[in-house]
LUMDRENTI-930574 format. One record per residue (C-alpha): residue number from 1; residue in one letter; x, z, y. Coordinates in steps of 0.2 Angstrom, whole numbers, plus 5000, padded with zeros to 4 digits. Each point is the difference from the previous one (the first is absolute). Layout:
N
NUM / A / X / Z / Y .
...
//
This chain:
552
1 / M / 5073 / 5073 / 5067 .
2 / K / 4984 / 5011 / 4995 .
3 / L / 4982 / 4994 / 4999 .
4 / Y / 4986 / 5011 / 5007 .
5 / F / 4982 / 4999 / 4996 .
6 / E / 4984 / 5004 / 5010 .
7 / S / 4989 / 5012 / 4990 .
8 / N / 4984 / 5000 / 5010 .
9 / L / 4995 / 4982 / 5001 .
10 / Q / 4981 / 5000 / 4998 .
11 / Y / 4997 / 4984 / 4990 .
12 / Q / 5013 / 5006 / 4987 .
13 / Q / 4991 / 5017 / 4999 .
14 / D / 4984 / 4991 / 4997 .
15 / A / 5007 / 4990 / 4986 .
16 / I / 5007 / 5016 / 4992 .
17 / Q / 4984 / 5010 / 5002 .
18 / A / 4990 / 4986 / 4992 .
19 / V / 5009 / 5003 / 4984 .
20 / V / 5000 / 5019 / 5002 .
21 / G / 4981 / 4999 / 5003 .
22 / L / 4997 / 4992 / 4983 .
23 / F / 5004 / 5017 / 4991 .
24 / E / 4989 / 5011 / 5011 .
25 / G / 4995 / 5015 / 4990 .
26 / Q / 5015 / 5000 / 4988 .
27 / T / 5010 / 5016 / 5000 .
28 / K / 5019 / 5003 / 4998 .
29 / K / 4997 / 5010 / 4984 .
30 / E / 4990 / 4986 / 4993 .
31 / S / 5012 / 4986 / 5004 .
32 / V / 5015 / 5005 / 4988 .
33 / F / 5000 / 5002 / 4982 .
34 / Q / 5014 / 5005 / 4989 .
35 / Y / 5002 / 4995 / 4982 .
36 / N / 5012 / 5002 / 4986 .
37 / M / 5006 / 4984 / 4990 .
38 / N / 5003 / 5010 / 4984 .
39 / G / 4994 / 4991 / 4985 .
40 / T / 5005 / 4983 / 5007 .
41 / Q / 5016 / 4991 / 4995 .
42 / M / 5008 / 5007 / 5016 .
43 / S / 5010 / 5016 / 5002 .
44 / L / 4990 / 5015 / 5007 .
45 / I / 4996 / 4996 / 5018 .
46 / D / 4988 / 5009 / 5012 .
47 / G / 4993 / 4986 / 5010 .
48 / V / 4991 / 5001 / 5017 .
49 / G / 4987 / 4987 / 5004 .
50 / N / 4986 / 4995 / 5012 .
51 / N / 4982 / 5005 / 4997 .
52 / L / 4984 / 4994 / 5007 .
53 / A / 4986 / 5012 / 5000 .
54 / L / 4987 / 4990 / 5010 .
55 / S / 4987 / 4989 / 4992 .
56 / E / 4998 / 4982 / 5003 .
57 / E / 4984 / 5004 / 5010 .
58 / Q / 5010 / 5012 / 5011 .
59 / I / 5014 / 4987 / 5003 .
60 / L / 4987 / 4986 / 5004 .
61 / S / 4992 / 5012 / 5013 .
62 / N / 5017 / 5004 / 5007 .
63 / L / 5004 / 4981 / 5001 .
64 / Q / 4984 / 4996 / 5009 .
65 / N / 5003 / 5014 / 5013 .
66 / V / 5018 / 4994 / 5003 .
67 / Q / 4994 / 4982 / 5002 .
68 / R / 4987 / 5005 / 5012 .
69 / Q / 5013 / 5009 / 5010 .
70 / N / 5011 / 4985 / 5001 .
71 / E / 4985 / 4988 / 5004 .
72 / I / 5001 / 4991 / 4983 .
73 / T / 4984 / 4996 / 4991 .
74 / P / 4997 / 5013 / 4986 .
75 / S / 5003 / 4995 / 4982 .
76 / E / 4984 / 5001 / 4990 .
77 / Q / 5010 / 5004 / 4984 .
78 / L / 5017 / 5006 / 4996 .
79 / D / 5011 / 4985 / 4996 .
80 / G / 5011 / 5010 / 4988 .
81 / M / 5013 / 5012 / 5007 .
82 / N / 5009 / 4986 / 5010 .
83 / F / 5000 / 5003 / 5019 .
84 / S / 5006 / 4988 / 5013 .
85 / V / 5008 / 5003 / 5016 .
86 / E / 5003 / 4985 / 5012 .
87 / M / 5013 / 5002 / 5013 .
88 / E / 5007 / 4985 / 5010 .
89 / T / 5018 / 4996 / 4997 .
90 / G / 5013 / 5011 / 5009 .
91 / T / 4987 / 5014 / 5005 .
92 / G / 5009 / 5013 / 4989 .
93 / K / 4992 / 4997 / 4983 .
94 / T / 5014 / 5007 / 4990 .
95 / Y / 5001 / 5015 / 5011 .
96 / V / 4982 / 5003 / 4998 .
97 / Y / 4999 / 5000 / 4981 .
98 / L / 5016 / 5011 / 4999 .
99 / R / 4993 / 5012 / 5012 .
100 / T / 4983 / 4999 / 4990 .
101 / I / 5010 / 5007 / 4985 .
102 / Y / 5005 / 5015 / 5009 .
103 / E / 4983 / 5003 / 5007 .
104 / L / 4992 / 4998 / 4983 .
105 / N / 5012 / 5013 / 4993 .
106 / K / 4996 / 5012 / 5015 .
107 / Q / 4981 / 4998 / 4999 .
108 / Y / 4998 / 4999 / 4981 .
109 / G / 5016 / 5004 / 4991 .
110 / F / 5002 / 4983 / 4992 .
111 / K / 5018 / 4998 / 4995 .
112 / K / 5003 / 4984 / 4990 .
113 / F / 5001 / 4983 / 5009 .
114 / V / 5005 / 4982 / 4995 .
115 / I / 5003 / 4987 / 5013 .
116 / V / 4999 / 4982 / 4992 .
117 / V / 5008 / 4986 / 5009 .
118 / P / 5000 / 4981 / 4996 .
119 / S / 5018 / 4996 / 5005 .
120 / V / 5018 / 5006 / 5002 .
121 / P / 5000 / 5000 / 5020 .
122 / I / 4984 / 5010 / 5000 .
123 / R / 5007 / 5012 / 4988 .
124 / E / 5016 / 5002 / 5010 .
125 / G / 4989 / 5002 / 5016 .
126 / V / 4990 / 5014 / 4992 .
127 / L / 5015 / 5009 / 4994 .
128 / K / 5008 / 4998 / 5017 .
129 / N / 4984 / 5007 / 5009 .
130 / L / 5000 / 5015 / 4988 .
131 / Q / 5018 / 5004 / 5005 .
132 / I / 4998 / 4997 / 5019 .
133 / T / 4984 / 5010 / 5001 .
134 / H / 5005 / 5014 / 4989 .
135 / E / 5006 / 5011 / 5014 .
136 / H / 4985 / 4996 / 5011 .
137 / F / 4987 / 5004 / 4986 .
138 / Q / 5010 / 5016 / 4996 .
139 / T / 4998 / 5006 / 5017 .
140 / L / 4981 / 4996 / 5000 .
141 / Y / 4997 / 5008 / 4983 .
142 / D / 5010 / 5016 / 5000 .
143 / N / 5014 / 4993 / 4989 .
144 / I / 4989 / 4997 / 4985 .
145 / P / 5011 / 4995 / 4985 .
146 / I / 4999 / 4982 / 4995 .
147 / R / 5010 / 4988 / 4989 .
148 / F / 4999 / 4981 / 5001 .
149 / Y / 5010 / 4987 / 4991 .
150 / V / 4999 / 4982 / 4994 .
151 / Y / 4996 / 4997 / 4982 .
152 / D / 5016 / 4994 / 4991 .
153 / R / 4998 / 4994 / 4982 .
154 / N / 5018 / 5006 / 4997 .
155 / K / 4995 / 5018 / 5005 .
156 / I / 4984 / 5001 / 4990 .
157 / S / 5001 / 5018 / 4997 .
158 / Q / 4996 / 5003 / 5019 .
159 / L / 4982 / 4998 / 4995 .
160 / R / 5001 / 5016 / 4990 .
161 / G / 5004 / 5008 / 5017 .
162 / F / 4986 / 4991 / 5008 .
163 / A / 4988 / 5007 / 4988 .
164 / A / 5007 / 5018 / 5000 .
165 / G / 5003 / 5003 / 5018 .
166 / D / 4990 / 5013 / 5009 .
167 / N / 5003 / 4993 / 5017 .
168 / I / 4995 / 4983 / 5008 .
169 / E / 5006 / 4986 / 4990 .
170 / V / 5000 / 4983 / 5006 .
171 / L / 5006 / 4985 / 4989 .
172 / V / 5002 / 4983 / 5007 .
173 / I / 4998 / 4986 / 4988 .
174 / N / 5000 / 4981 / 5000 .
175 / I / 4984 / 4993 / 4991 .
176 / D / 5011 / 4988 / 4989 .
177 / S / 5009 / 5016 / 4993 .
178 / F / 4985 / 5005 / 4990 .
179 / A / 4987 / 4985 / 5000 .
180 / K / 5007 / 4993 / 4983 .
181 / D / 5000 / 5007 / 4983 .
182 / E / 5018 / 4996 / 4998 .
183 / N / 5005 / 5010 / 5015 .
184 / V / 5011 / 5015 / 4996 .
185 / I / 4987 / 5012 / 5007 .
186 / N / 4987 / 4994 / 4987 .
187 / K / 5011 / 5001 / 4985 .
188 / P / 5004 / 5016 / 4989 .
189 / N / 5017 / 5007 / 5006 .
190 / D / 5012 / 5010 / 4990 .
191 / K / 5005 / 5010 / 5015 .
192 / L / 4983 / 5006 / 5001 .
193 / N / 4998 / 5004 / 4981 .
194 / G / 4991 / 4984 / 4997 .
195 / Q / 4987 / 5002 / 5014 .
196 / E / 4995 / 4986 / 5011 .
197 / P / 5007 / 5004 / 5017 .
198 / I / 4984 / 4995 / 5009 .
199 / N / 4991 / 5014 / 4991 .
200 / F / 5009 / 5013 / 5012 .
201 / I / 4991 / 4991 / 5015 .
202 / K / 4983 / 4998 / 4991 .
203 / Q / 4999 / 5019 / 4995 .
204 / V / 5001 / 5006 / 5018 .
205 / Q / 4986 / 4989 / 5007 .
206 / P / 5010 / 4994 / 5016 .
207 / I / 4992 / 4995 / 5016 .
208 / I / 5006 / 4981 / 5001 .
209 / I / 5004 / 4993 / 5016 .
210 / V / 5001 / 4981 / 5000 .
211 / D / 5010 / 4991 / 5013 .
212 / E / 4994 / 4982 / 5004 .
213 / P / 4987 / 5000 / 4986 .
214 / Q / 4995 / 4982 / 5003 .
215 / N / 5016 / 4996 / 4990 .
216 / M / 4994 / 5010 / 4985 .
217 / E / 4983 / 4993 / 4997 .
218 / S / 5003 / 4990 / 4984 .
219 / E / 4992 / 5007 / 4985 .
220 / R / 5016 / 5005 / 4992 .
221 / R / 5006 / 5010 / 5015 .
222 / A / 4984 / 5008 / 5003 .
223 / A / 4999 / 5006 / 4982 .
224 / A / 5018 / 5006 / 5001 .
225 / I / 4995 / 5011 / 5015 .
226 / A / 4984 / 5006 / 4992 .
227 / N / 5011 / 5005 / 4985 .
228 / L / 5009 / 5013 / 5010 .
229 / N / 4985 / 5010 / 4999 .
230 / P / 4998 / 5003 / 5018 .
231 / L / 4989 / 5014 / 5008 .
232 / C / 4997 / 4987 / 5013 .
233 / T / 5008 / 4984 / 5007 .
234 / L / 5003 / 4999 / 5019 .
235 / R / 5003 / 4982 / 5006 .
236 / Y / 5009 / 4996 / 5016 .
237 / S / 5001 / 4983 / 5008 .
238 / A / 4997 / 4989 / 5015 .
239 / T / 4994 / 4986 / 4990 .
240 / H / 4990 / 5007 / 4985 .
241 / R / 4993 / 4987 / 4988 .
242 / N / 4987 / 5013 / 4994 .
243 / R / 4994 / 5014 / 5011 .
244 / Y / 4995 / 5013 / 4986 .
245 / N / 4991 / 5014 / 5008 .
246 / L / 5007 / 4997 / 5017 .
247 / I / 5002 / 5016 / 5010 .
248 / Y / 5010 / 4995 / 5015 .
249 / S / 5003 / 4984 / 5009 .
250 / L / 5012 / 4997 / 5014 .
251 / N / 4999 / 4981 / 5001 .
252 / P / 5009 / 4988 / 5012 .
253 / V / 4986 / 5001 / 5013 .
254 / K / 4999 / 5019 / 5000 .
255 / A / 5019 / 5001 / 5000 .
256 / Y / 5001 / 4989 / 5015 .
257 / D / 4986 / 5010 / 5009 .
258 / L / 5010 / 5016 / 4997 .
259 / G / 5015 / 4992 / 5008 .
260 / L / 5010 / 5000 / 4983 .
261 / V / 5002 / 4981 / 4999 .
262 / K / 5011 / 4990 / 5011 .
263 / Q / 4994 / 4981 / 5000 .
264 / I / 5013 / 4990 / 4991 .
265 / E / 5010 / 4988 / 5010 .
266 / V / 5003 / 4983 / 4993 .
267 / D / 5013 / 4988 / 5005 .
268 / S / 4996 / 4983 / 4991 .
269 / V / 5012 / 4987 / 4997 .
270 / F / 4987 / 4987 / 4998 .
271 / E / 4983 / 4996 / 5009 .
272 / E / 4988 / 5013 / 4994 .
273 / N / 4989 / 4995 / 4984 .
274 / S / 5010 / 4984 / 4999 .
275 / L / 4999 / 4992 / 4982 .
276 / N / 5008 / 4983 / 5006 .
277 / G / 5016 / 5002 / 4991 .
278 / A / 5002 / 4992 / 4982 .
279 / F / 4999 / 5015 / 4989 .
280 / V / 5004 / 4998 / 4981 .
281 / A / 5004 / 5015 / 4988 .
282 / L / 5004 / 4998 / 4982 .
283 / E / 4991 / 5013 / 4990 .
284 / S / 5003 / 4995 / 4982 .
285 / I / 5004 / 4986 / 4988 .
286 / T / 4991 / 4998 / 4983 .
287 / A / 5007 / 4989 / 4986 .
288 / T / 4991 / 4995 / 4985 .
289 / K / 5004 / 4987 / 4986 .
290 / T / 4990 / 4987 / 5010 .
291 / K / 5002 / 5004 / 5018 .
292 / V / 5009 / 5009 / 5014 .
293 / T / 4990 / 5007 / 5014 .
294 / A / 5004 / 5011 / 5015 .
295 / K / 4989 / 5012 / 5011 .
296 / V / 5004 / 4998 / 5018 .
297 / S / 4992 / 5009 / 5015 .
298 / I / 4996 / 4988 / 5015 .
299 / D / 4989 / 4999 / 5015 .
300 / V / 4984 / 4991 / 4996 .
301 / N / 4986 / 4993 / 5012 .
302 / D / 4984 / 5010 / 4997 .
303 / K / 4983 / 4999 / 5008 .
304 / N / 5004 / 5016 / 5009 .
305 / G / 5017 / 4996 / 5005 .
306 / V / 5017 / 5000 / 4992 .
307 / K / 5002 / 5011 / 4985 .
308 / R / 5016 / 5004 / 4990 .
309 / K / 4996 / 4996 / 4981 .
310 / S / 5009 / 4999 / 4984 .
311 / V / 4999 / 4982 / 4992 .
312 / S / 5006 / 4993 / 4984 .
313 / V / 5011 / 4985 / 5001 .
314 / R / 5009 / 4988 / 4988 .
315 / A / 5013 / 4986 / 5003 .
316 / G / 4993 / 4987 / 5011 .
317 / D / 4987 / 5011 / 5009 .
318 / D / 5000 / 4999 / 5019 .
319 / L / 4997 / 5016 / 5010 .
320 / Y / 4992 / 4989 / 5013 .
321 / A / 4986 / 4997 / 4988 .
322 / K / 5000 / 5018 / 4993 .
323 / S / 4999 / 5007 / 5018 .
324 / A / 4984 / 4990 / 5003 .
325 / E / 5011 / 4989 / 5011 .
326 / R / 5009 / 5011 / 5011 .
327 / E / 5010 / 4989 / 5011 .
328 / I / 5016 / 5011 / 4999 .
329 / Y / 5001 / 4995 / 4981 .
330 / R / 4998 / 4982 / 5003 .
331 / N / 5018 / 4995 / 4998 .
332 / G / 5013 / 5006 / 4988 .
333 / Y / 4989 / 5012 / 4989 .
334 / I / 4998 / 4991 / 4984 .
335 / V / 5005 / 5009 / 4985 .
336 / E / 5014 / 4990 / 4992 .
337 / E / 5006 / 5012 / 4987 .
338 / I / 4996 / 5017 / 4993 .
339 / D / 5015 / 5008 / 4991 .
340 / A / 4994 / 5014 / 4989 .
341 / S / 5018 / 5005 / 4994 .
342 / N / 5006 / 5003 / 5018 .
343 / E / 4983 / 5005 / 5006 .
344 / C / 4999 / 4988 / 5015 .
345 / V / 4990 / 4986 / 5007 .
346 / V / 5008 / 4985 / 5009 .
347 / F / 4990 / 4991 / 5013 .
348 / S / 5001 / 4982 / 5006 .
349 / N / 5008 / 5005 / 5017 .
350 / G / 5015 / 5007 / 4990 .
351 / D / 4996 / 5018 / 5001 .
352 / T / 5001 / 5011 / 4985 .
353 / L / 4990 / 5016 / 4999 .
354 / Y / 5004 / 5014 / 4987 .
355 / K / 4988 / 5012 / 4993 .
356 / G / 4997 / 5015 / 5012 .
357 / Q / 5006 / 4989 / 5015 .
358 / R / 4990 / 4992 / 5013 .
359 / M / 5002 / 4986 / 5012 .
360 / D / 4993 / 5001 / 5018 .
361 / D / 5005 / 4999 / 5018 .
362 / M / 5009 / 5017 / 4999 .
363 / N / 5017 / 4992 / 5002 .
364 / D / 5016 / 5008 / 5004 .
365 / E / 4998 / 4998 / 5019 .
366 / V / 4984 / 5009 / 5000 .
367 / M / 5007 / 5014 / 4990 .
368 / K / 5015 / 5001 / 5012 .
369 / F / 4987 / 5001 / 5014 .
370 / Q / 4991 / 5014 / 4992 .
371 / I / 5016 / 5010 / 4998 .
372 / R / 5005 / 4997 / 5018 .
373 / R / 4983 / 5005 / 5007 .
374 / T / 5001 / 5016 / 4989 .
375 / V / 5017 / 5005 / 5006 .
376 / E / 4996 / 4996 / 5018 .
377 / E / 4984 / 5011 / 5000 .
378 / H / 5010 / 5013 / 4990 .
379 / L / 5013 / 5002 / 5014 .
380 / R / 4987 / 5000 / 5013 .
381 / K / 4991 / 5015 / 4991 .
382 / E / 5017 / 5009 / 4998 .
383 / L / 5003 / 4999 / 5019 .
384 / K / 4983 / 5008 / 5003 .
385 / L / 4999 / 5013 / 4986 .
386 / N / 5018 / 5005 / 4996 .
387 / K / 5000 / 5011 / 5016 .
388 / Q / 4985 / 5009 / 4993 .
389 / G / 5009 / 5004 / 4984 .
390 / I / 4990 / 4987 / 4990 .
391 / K / 5009 / 4989 / 4988 .
392 / V / 4994 / 4982 / 4998 .
393 / L / 5001 / 4992 / 4982 .
394 / S / 4996 / 4982 / 4995 .
395 / L / 4996 / 4995 / 4982 .
396 / F / 5002 / 4983 / 4994 .
397 / F / 4990 / 4996 / 4984 .
398 / I / 5009 / 4985 / 4991 .
399 / D / 4995 / 4990 / 4985 .
400 / R / 5016 / 4999 / 4991 .
401 / V / 5015 / 5012 / 5000 .
402 / A / 5012 / 4986 / 5000 .
403 / N / 4995 / 4995 / 5017 .
404 / Y / 5008 / 5016 / 5007 .
405 / R / 5013 / 5004 / 4987 .
406 / T / 5008 / 4990 / 4986 .
407 / Y / 5016 / 4998 / 4989 .
408 / D / 5013 / 4987 / 4999 .
409 / T / 5007 / 4994 / 4983 .
410 / Q / 5012 / 5015 / 4999 .
411 / G / 4986 / 5012 / 5002 .
412 / N / 5005 / 5005 / 5018 .
413 / E / 4986 / 5004 / 5012 .
414 / V / 4996 / 4987 / 5012 .
415 / K / 4988 / 5000 / 5015 .
416 / G / 4984 / 4989 / 4998 .
417 / K / 4993 / 4989 / 5014 .
418 / F / 4989 / 5014 / 5007 .
419 / A / 5014 / 5012 / 5002 .
420 / L / 5011 / 4986 / 5008 .
421 / W / 4985 / 4995 / 5012 .
422 / F / 4997 / 5018 / 5004 .
423 / E / 5018 / 5004 / 5005 .
424 / D / 5001 / 4984 / 5010 .
425 / I / 4984 / 5003 / 5009 .
426 / Y / 5004 / 5019 / 5004 .
427 / S / 5017 / 4996 / 5006 .
428 / D / 4993 / 4987 / 5012 .
429 / L / 4986 / 5011 / 5007 .
430 / I / 5010 / 5016 / 5001 .
431 / K / 5012 / 4991 / 5012 .
432 / H / 4986 / 4998 / 5013 .
433 / P / 5002 / 5012 / 5015 .
434 / E / 4983 / 5007 / 4996 .
435 / F / 5005 / 5006 / 4983 .
436 / Q / 5019 / 5005 / 5002 .
437 / S / 4996 / 5018 / 5002 .
438 / L / 4994 / 5000 / 4982 .
439 / N / 5016 / 4993 / 4993 .
440 / H / 5006 / 5016 / 4991 .
441 / Y / 5003 / 4996 / 4982 .
442 / E / 5009 / 4988 / 4989 .
443 / L / 4990 / 4985 / 4996 .
444 / E / 5000 / 5002 / 4981 .
445 / K / 4994 / 5018 / 5001 .
446 / I / 4984 / 4996 / 5009 .
447 / H / 4992 / 4990 / 4986 .
448 / N / 4999 / 5002 / 4981 .
449 / G / 4990 / 4994 / 4985 .
450 / Y / 4991 / 5012 / 4988 .
451 / F / 4997 / 4991 / 4983 .
452 / S / 5000 / 5004 / 4982 .
453 / Q / 5016 / 4998 / 4990 .
454 / D / 5005 / 4993 / 4983 .
455 / K / 5012 / 5009 / 4988 .
456 / K / 5014 / 4992 / 5009 .
457 / G / 4995 / 5007 / 5016 .
458 / H / 4994 / 4983 / 5007 .
459 / V / 4984 / 5000 / 5010 .
460 / R / 4986 / 4990 / 4993 .
461 / D / 4982 / 4995 / 5002 .
462 / T / 4988 / 5012 / 4991 .
463 / S / 4981 / 5003 / 4998 .
464 / G / 5001 / 5017 / 5009 .
465 / E / 4992 / 5009 / 4985 .
466 / T / 5014 / 5003 / 4988 .
467 / Q / 5013 / 5014 / 4997 .
468 / A / 5013 / 4988 / 5008 .
469 / D / 4992 / 5001 / 5016 .
470 / D / 5003 / 5019 / 5002 .
471 / N / 5016 / 4998 / 5010 .
472 / T / 4992 / 4988 / 5013 .
473 / Y / 4991 / 5014 / 5009 .
474 / N / 5013 / 5013 / 5002 .
475 / L / 5003 / 4999 / 5019 .
476 / I / 4983 / 4993 / 5005 .
477 / M / 4990 / 5012 / 4989 .
478 / K / 5011 / 5015 / 4996 .
479 / D / 5011 / 5003 / 5015 .
480 / K / 4989 / 4996 / 5015 .
481 / E / 5008 / 5013 / 5010 .
482 / T / 5017 / 4990 / 4999 .
483 / L / 4991 / 4984 / 5004 .
484 / L / 4991 / 5007 / 5015 .
485 / D / 5016 / 5008 / 5007 .
486 / M / 5005 / 4992 / 5016 .
487 / N / 5018 / 5002 / 4996 .
488 / N / 4998 / 4990 / 4984 .
489 / P / 5004 / 4982 / 5005 .
490 / L / 4988 / 4992 / 4988 .
491 / R / 4986 / 4991 / 5010 .
492 / F / 4996 / 4985 / 4990 .
493 / I / 4994 / 5000 / 4982 .
494 / F / 4998 / 4986 / 4988 .
495 / S / 4989 / 5003 / 4985 .
496 / H / 4993 / 4990 / 4986 .
497 / T / 4981 / 4998 / 5001 .
498 / A / 4999 / 5010 / 4984 .
499 / L / 5000 / 5016 / 5010 .
500 / R / 4981 / 4999 / 5002 .
501 / E / 4992 / 5016 / 5004 .
502 / G / 5010 / 5015 / 5006 .
503 / W / 5011 / 4993 / 5013 .
504 / D / 4992 / 5009 / 5015 .
505 / N / 5012 / 5010 / 5011 .
506 / P / 4996 / 5012 / 5015 .
507 / N / 5007 / 4989 / 5014 .
508 / V / 4999 / 4984 / 5010 .
509 / F / 5001 / 4987 / 4986 .
510 / Q / 5001 / 4981 / 5002 .
511 / M / 4996 / 4989 / 4985 .
512 / T / 5005 / 4982 / 4998 .
513 / V / 4990 / 4992 / 4986 .
514 / D / 4993 / 4984 / 4993 .
515 / L / 4983 / 5006 / 4996 .
516 / E / 4997 / 4986 / 4987 .
517 / K / 5014 / 5008 / 4989 .
518 / L / 4994 / 5018 / 5001 .
519 / H / 4992 / 5010 / 4986 .
520 / P / 4981 / 5002 / 5003 .
521 / N / 5002 / 5018 / 5004 .
522 / E / 5013 / 4997 / 5014 .
523 / K / 4988 / 4987 / 5007 .
524 / Q / 4986 / 5012 / 5000 .
525 / K / 5010 / 5013 / 5009 .
526 / I / 5004 / 4988 / 5014 .
527 / R / 4982 / 4993 / 5001 .
528 / C / 4992 / 5017 / 5001 .
529 / G / 5011 / 5004 / 5015 .
530 / M / 5015 / 5012 / 4998 .
531 / A / 4996 / 5018 / 5005 .
532 / H / 5012 / 5014 / 5004 .
533 / F / 5003 / 5018 / 4995 .
534 / K / 4993 / 5010 / 5014 .
535 / Q / 5013 / 5013 / 4999 .
536 / F / 5013 / 4986 / 5004 .
537 / E / 4993 / 4994 / 5016 .
538 / N / 5011 / 4985 / 5003 .
539 / I / 4996 / 4989 / 4985 .
540 / E / 4997 / 4981 / 5004 .
541 / Y / 5000 / 4985 / 4989 .
542 / R / 5005 / 4982 / 5005 .
543 / V / 4998 / 4985 / 4988 .
544 / V / 5010 / 4984 / 5003 .
545 / S / 4991 / 4989 / 4987 .
546 / K / 4995 / 4982 / 4996 .
547 / V / 4982 / 5002 / 4996 .
548 / S / 4989 / 5008 / 5014 .
549 / D / 4984 / 5004 / 4991 .
550 / L / 5002 / 5019 / 5003 .
551 / T / 4984 / 5002 / 5009 .
552 / N / 4989 / 4996 / 4985 .
//
């Protein structure tokens, strides 16, 4: 299948022109400088870089004009050369900043751009968007030559081409690839005649585009971005932590008013805002010569209601007392033993809780019910939407890979309990007369898990931020066309919560999650209300969750 893009959405044009307006008064002739690297440790290279001819006073004046046009309170002074664009999730943020690259080149002749991302899934999503929008942008911008690629420490010489290229050059790089002194890019390299590779980027004064900058606000990461010697830094996010020189804002309220956001539909397994279950999560264990303590998260009575808090416990402590006498902890929640070597806590009711695990009312029956409700709703949506050529996908975020796929003692792959439950539930539901017309594919082909693998090829839990995670995202991030193809039987995807940002897809997408186990960025996406790409009219999100605090 082929994805098509709408080129005349006014809110996207406004976001693009907000950036273009910052450089009002700059000419193409002024925007490019050529230099020769003769006299350095490198071979003779003619480089092409960006050049800013405007003064800070002119940039500030342009900034204030742009802010007035977009009904933003004008800045009294220039907060550095950082400029923030706020766009609600799913309104085409990536499309906007990629098209902004073409527009800045068309209007002013800028040629060097670096897209900095915080994680593997976002990196792969950006690369995929560069690929699938290429034909679209080539049509709009008279086939202007452009070269884009992902930074690869094993192909460090590609940075020489980035510096020397006379066309639009776009480099996509993960922040962790250059934020530390020991990174390859920051160390003298024999392939570059002893030069530090990062100097090829610094020389050209690239325009930096930061995707999800709230994940790169630490002092070290901010310094690393500044060390790239940017002409300016454009920051794109729905959830900015700091809105430096805000130039455009499409917040959730505006997005809703423009008809870009569909209200999220929540199907809660439990009563909304209920904290009546006994919740205990083991966060850490500390052992010294004199004592062993553990830090656990529990629900505590507070003057303003029930709050989830971390408390320190030792053997003999009673969670009933620690929770300010919450009745649910009255019986069986005395700490009998804290085992530092095995990283677990044993309670008087016989339960053992290991580090990273939690104990609550999220039992197997409840999780089975979540899967059943998701599958049932999925099938109903297929009946309605398949005839319109719209494919329905359901994504299950799970806490442990082993719950979906594991291995026996001989190393053979074995289905985990989630896979077995899913197949039983799907087999039962597809037999119903209502859904029999959807029974086209083999059961094992309609669901799959996408997880990182170890050196033996075994799937495993990971953080989501290491090289080992790269293979997790192939189908979800790199091959969306295959995933969205109606003839591809895959409908149900199981993924570890480490996927974090970057899992958006232009489609009807159901998610089944336990919100308490989600990464904060995932929670934020859901709480903000999922939006949809306007150019894909039929995007809708449904959440089958345990915690229904999504209206906050």
